[in-house]
Residue, then its C-alpha position, 0 to 999 in steps of 0.5 A: x062740481x067745480x072746474x073738474x066737472x065731477x059730481x058729488x056722488x063721484x067725489x064722495x066715492x073717491x073719498x070713501x064717504x057718503x054723498x050726504x056726508x060730503x054734502x054736509x061738508x060742502x054746505x058748511x054744516x060740518x068742517x073738513x078735517x085737514x086730511x079731507x081737504x088734502x084728499x079733495x084737492x088730490x081728487x080734483x087735481x088742485x093744490x090744497x092752497x088753491x082749494x081753500x082760496x089761498x092761491x090763484x094758481x091751481x097747481x101752487x103747492x102740488x108735488x112735482x109730477x102731479x101737474 
């Protein structure tokens, strides 16, 4: 998956969800909740704004010290 080169199964484990559940969200079959977007962004070390395509800089919106 993506820039950080993390597998879905590894990301699912970090998020505390099953890989099929994460896959449904990533495929658009189920929407992410806001807290899930924040968790995914944190796991990938990017801002939620970057993850959602609202920022070109992957660190925009990250709390100081996270980059």
